[in-house]
N, C-alpha and C positions, 0 to 999 in steps of 0.2 A: 417441645415448644416450637411453634411455627416461625419460620424465618421470615423477617420482613423482606418484601420484594420491592425493588425500585422500579418506578414507572418510567418506561422508555418509549420514545416515539421514533418513527422512521419517516422522514419527509422525502418523497421521491421513491416510494417503495416498489415500483413496478420495473425499474431498471435492473440490470444484472446485479449491481452491487447492493441495491435495496432488497432484491429477492434473496440474495445470499445472506444478508444481515438478518432478514426475517427468519430464515431457516435456523441460523445459529442462535439467535436470541430466543426463539421458541423453546429451545432445549436448555437455556441457561438457568441454573438453579436460583440465581439471585434476582431475576428479572421478571417483571410483569410487562409484557408488550401491550401498551395501552392505545397507541395511535399508529396507523399506517395511512399515508396519503398518496393518492395518484389520481389524476384526471382520467387517464385511460381506463382504469379499473374502478372508477367511482361507483359505490353502491354494491360491488361484488364482495363476497367474503374471502378471507384468506384461505379457508378450506377449499373453496371452489377453484381458486386460481393456483394454489401451490400444493394442495393436498395435505395440509397440516391440520392435525386434529386438535381437540381440546380447546381451552379458552382462546388461544391465539387464532385458531381456525375460525372462531365465531366473529372475530373482528371484521368490520366492513371498511373498505377503503374510503376515506374522506377526500373531498376535492382539495386541490392544492391551495386555493384561495382561502381556505379555512385553517391552513396549517398554523399560522402564527397564533391564532386564537386558541385552537385546540391544544397546541403544544404547551400551553401554560399549565396543563394538568400533569406534565411530565417533569421528572427531575433532570433527565438527560435526553437530548434529541440527536439522532444521527441525521445528517444532511447528505442524502444521496442524490443531489440535484446538480444541474449545471452550475458552473462557477458563478455566473452572474446572479443566478437565483439564490445561491448561498450567501453571496455578498449582500443581497437585499434583506435576507432573513436574519442574519446573525446579530446585528446590533439590537434589534427588538427582542430577540430571544434572551440575550444576555441581560438586557435591561429588566426583563421579567423574572430574572433569577434562574433561568434554565441553563444548564451546562450544555455545551455544543461540541460534538465531534463531527467535523466537516470533512467528508470524503472527496470533495471537489478540490480544485487548486486555488481557491480564492484567498486563502490565508497562508499558503506555504512559503511564499517568497517574502523576504524582508525588504527588498528594494522595490519601491513602487514603480520604478521605470520598467520593470520586467513585464508588468501586466499588459500595457498597450502593445508591446513588441511580441509577446508570446501567447497572450490570452485574448487579445483584441478588445480589451476594455480598460477604462481608467478606474483605478481603485478608489472607491468612495469612502472607505473607512481605514485610512492609513494608520490611524492611532491604535488600531487593534492588531496590527501586524506584529508589534513587539510583544503584545500580550499572548499571542497564540503560541502554544507549545507544539513544536514539531514532533509528531507522534511516531518516531522510530525508536522504540524502547531499547533495543540492543545498543544503540549509539548515544541516545540523548534521554536516558531514563530520568535523570534528576529533575527535569522540568515538568514531567507529566503528572505525578500524583497531586491531586487537589486542583489541577488546572480547570479554569472555566471554559476555555476554548482550546481545542486540540485540532491542529491541521494534520489530517491523516495523509501520509505520504503517497505519492503516485506509485503505481506498480513497478514501472521500469526503474524509478529512482530507488525504490526499496532494494531490488535485486542488485543493481549496480553498486550502491553504497555498501551493502553487506559483503560484497565480494572483495573489496579492497580497502575499506576504511581502516581496519586494524593495522594494515601494512603501512598506510600513510601516517597514522597516529604514532607508530613505532619508529618512524623516520627511516624505513627500510627501502623506500623507492626513490629513484633519482627524480630530478625536477623536470624531466621531459614530459611529453604528452602521454596521457593514458588513452587507450582506445577501447571502446565498448561496442561489441556486436551483440545485439539483443534480438530475440525472436519471441513473438507473443501469439497466443491463440486469438481467434476473432472476437471473443467477448471483450477484449481490451478496447475495442472501438465503440462499445456501448450498444444499446438495444435500438438502433435506428436502421431503417431500411435504406439501402443505396445499391446501385448497380455494382460498385466495387466490392461490396461485402456480400453479395449474393453467392449462393452455393456454387453456381456454375462458373463464377469468376475466381473464387478462392480455391476450389478443389483442385488438387494436383498442381498447384502453383506455389511459388515462394518468391517474395519480392521485398525490396526495401521501400520505405515510405517516409515522407517528410525529412528527407536527407538534409542535414545541416540546419534544420529549422524546427526540430521537434520541441514541443512545449516542455518536455521533461528535462531538456538539457540544462537550463539554468538551475533547476532544482537539484540535479545531480552535482553540478559545479558548486552550489552553495553548501551542500552536505559534505562534500569531500574537502572543501576549504575549511569548514569548521573542524573536521577531523584532523587535517594536516597542519592547521595553523598558518596556512599560506594559500595563495591562489593555485589551483591545480588545472593546468591546460588539459583539455580532453576533447575527444571526438566521439560522439554517440550516434550510432546508426540503428534504427528500429527496423525489424523485418516482420512480415505477416506470415504466420504458419497456417496451414490448412487444418487446424485443430480448433476445438472450442476454447480450451483453457490451458494455462500454463505459460511461464516465461523461462527461457534459458538464456543467460547472459554469459558471454565469454569476454573476459577483460584481459588486455595486454598491457604490460608495464615492464619496467626494467629495474633490477636491483641497483641500489646505490653502490658505489665502489666500496668494497670491503664487506658488504652484507652477504649473508649466506642463505642457502635454501633452508637449512635447519632453523635459522632465526625467523624466516618468513613463516614457516609452518608453525613454529612455537607462538608467534604473534597471533595468528588466526585461532589456534586452539586455545590460547590463553584468554583471548577476548570473548570467546563464545562458550567457554567451559561451564559457566553457570547460567547460560541462557537456555530456557526450556525449548525454544523453537528453532534454534540454529544448530546444525550438525556439520562438523568438518569431516569430510570423507578422505580416503587414502590417496585419491588422485582426481584430476579433472575428469577423467574418463568415467568415473563412478557416478557422476552427477547426471540425473535424468529427470524427466517430468513425472513419470509414473509414481515415484516415491513421494511426491509433494502434492499432486493435484488432488483436491478434496480436503486438504489439511492446511493448517497454519504454519507448516514447517518451511524452513529454507535449508537446502543442502548446498554446501560449498566444498570445492576441491581445488587444490593448488599444485602446480607443477613448475619446475625451473629447468631451463634448457641445460642438458648435459651432453648434447650431441656435438657441440662445438660449432654448430652452424650459426648460432646467435647467442653467444655467451651472455649470461646475466638476464636473459629474457624470462619473465614471469608470466604464466598464463593461469588465470583463476576462472573457474566456472561456478555459476550459482543458479539454482532453480527454485522457483516459487509458483504457487497458484496465484494468478493475477487477480482473482476475485476473492481470495481468502487472505493470505499474508499480504497480497498486494492491494487489498481494499477492505472488505467487510470483516475478515478475521482479525486483521490488525486493528481495526476500529474497536472490536470487542476486547482485544488485548489492552487497548488504551482505556476503554471503559473500566475494565478491572483495576487498572492502575490508578485512575483518578478517584475511584470509589474506595480504594484500599482493600480490594478483594484479592483472592488468590489469582495470580496472573494467568493461569491456565484454565480458569473457570469457564465452562461452556465451550472450551476449545480442545480439551484433551481427548475427547471422544470422537473428534472428527477423524475420518480415515480416508485413505486413497482406495483405489479399486484395482485389483489384480485379477485377471488381465484387464 
């Protein structure tokens, strides 16, 4: 018996996240990719631009201004568009009965005041913010199945939250500030040309950017507050790596009085024991990018100070691919959950590359 395939569309399919989603969905056994849109690649075939064979390769990129009309043929649409574009498209798509997985930041935050401050626009559909399921399955799985609108998390927010949320939920960290040092490959900045992102500027360099004003900071704070049941003070600093892909986060916290390293490790391992895409390693030193780039996996490692120089200090490292678990792969994971499919479908064969 032939399996029914669900019609899926990708709006904004020529950006890095859209390209990654196209590759993953082309190999998904439950999916028929029916629509890809891009002004830049309008009229071109997927085979010519991405080298994908078969029915997906025969698709031609439609113009963005036809997106809302053509998307009505799809059951689910991925929005790999800028936040303001997603905000414009989502109400109409939902009204037409199309489910939406939004890879932008336009529906991640519950507080409308966050958008002018961090995204530079006023939210025009605040009534949809409560309806949007925040699509970080390992932490908020219960709201995702059957959702009509999924707000796919940001890449930095995914890595930061997965590093420490189980420790906060278990009440093992004190109420002082958490510090996150995070470093990402250049694809995290999107597929736009600028002097700062050119090869000559990035190669052999390493620098922080958007210090104390990064747009993922309120998202991280919201996610950790939901996990902890309280406001969590934090400092988040993003850095640019001279690599194409991958995020490595180092989180610094302090155990609450009386908590032990064994309890902290048990909390992480217990939280992720049944999660197919998160692995807890033996130490923070064991976490690296090569094991996760190209996959939907997240690697986490925890250490607690035993040297006596900073008693109670907890250091957690986490690594993901910013375009897969940090974007398109997590969107496919959410697709599987909203449709009631096997969570790993289309994702279990993704692999990293050695060397």
